[in-house]
C-alpha positions in Angstrom: -21.9 -33.7 -43.3 -22.7 -30.0 -42.9 -25.5 -28.3 -41.1 -26.2 -24.6 -40.4 -28.1 -22.8 -37.6 -28.6 -19.2 -36.7 -27.3 -18.1 -33.3 -28.3 -14.8 -31.7 -25.3 -12.6 -30.9 -25.7 -9.0 -29.8 -27.5 -6.9 -32.3 -26.6 -9.3 -35.2 -27.3 -12.9 -35.7 -24.2 -15.0 -36.1 -24.4 -18.1 -38.2 -22.0 -21.0 -37.2 -21.6 -24.2 -39.1 -19.6 -27.2 -38.0 -18.2 -29.5 -40.6 -16.2 -32.7 -40.9 -12.5 -32.3 -41.9 -11.0 -35.4 -43.6 -7.2 -35.9 -43.3 -4.6 -38.5 -44.1 -1.8 -38.5 -41.5 1.3 -40.5 -40.9 2.5 -41.9 -37.6 5.7 -43.8 -36.9 3.8 -46.6 -35.1 0.7 -46.6 -37.4 2.0 -45.6 -40.8 -0.5 -43.7 -42.9 -4.1 -43.5 -41.8 -7.3 -41.7 -42.5 -8.8 -39.6 -39.7 -11.5 -37.0 -39.2 -11.7 -33.7 -37.3 -14.2 -30.9 -36.9 -14.1 -27.3 -38.0 -16.2 -24.4 -36.7 -16.9 -22.0 -39.4 -18.2 -18.4 -39.2 -20.7 -18.2 -42.0 -20.2 -14.5 -42.4 -16.8 -14.4 -44.1 -16.8 -18.2 -44.4 -13.5 -18.6 -42.4 -12.6 -21.5 -40.1 -12.7 -20.1 -36.6 -11.3 -23.3 -35.0 -10.3 -26.7 -36.2 -9.7 -29.7 -34.1 -7.7 -32.4 -35.9 -7.5 -36.2 -35.6 -10.6 -36.7 -33.4 -11.6 -40.1 -34.7 -11.2 -42.6 -37.6 -15.0 -42.9 -37.8 -16.4 -40.4 -40.3 -20.0 -41.2 -39.3 -19.4 -40.2 -35.6 -17.7 -37.0 -36.6 -20.5 -36.2 -39.0 -23.1 -36.8 -36.2 -21.1 -34.5 -33.9 -21.0 -31.7 -36.5 -24.8 -32.0 -37.0 -25.4 -32.1 -33.3 -23.2 -29.1 -32.5 -24.9 -27.0 -35.2 -28.4 -28.1 -34.2 -27.8 -27.4 -30.5 -26.2 -24.0 -31.3 -22.9 -24.9 -29.6 -20.8 -21.8 -29.0 -17.4 -21.9 -30.4 -16.2 -20.9 -26.9 -17.2 -24.4 -25.7 -16.2 -26.4 -28.8 -13.0 -27.9 -27.6 -14.4 -28.8 -24.2 -17.4 -30.5 -25.6 -15.3 -32.5 -28.1 -13.0 -33.7 -25.3 -16.1 -34.6 -23.1 -17.6 -36.7 -25.9 -14.4 -38.8 -26.5 -14.3 -42.2 -24.9 
């Protein structure tokens, strides 16, 4: 799930988008498993600014987080802290 939102920043508006990152990882104790992370993307230039891997195995939760972060205009400066605070 992807969502976009304009964020004011100085004399130019900056557009951030948060998206789900699907991954297949391997762990000695678990074997192969599917997991999801989040990426913060700077729309100008389209580059990933920050990616947090292996947050949850629930794609729905991660999709909801991406939409919420975008809708609430989460600054990438607080991205990692907010993800950590939302984890059980």
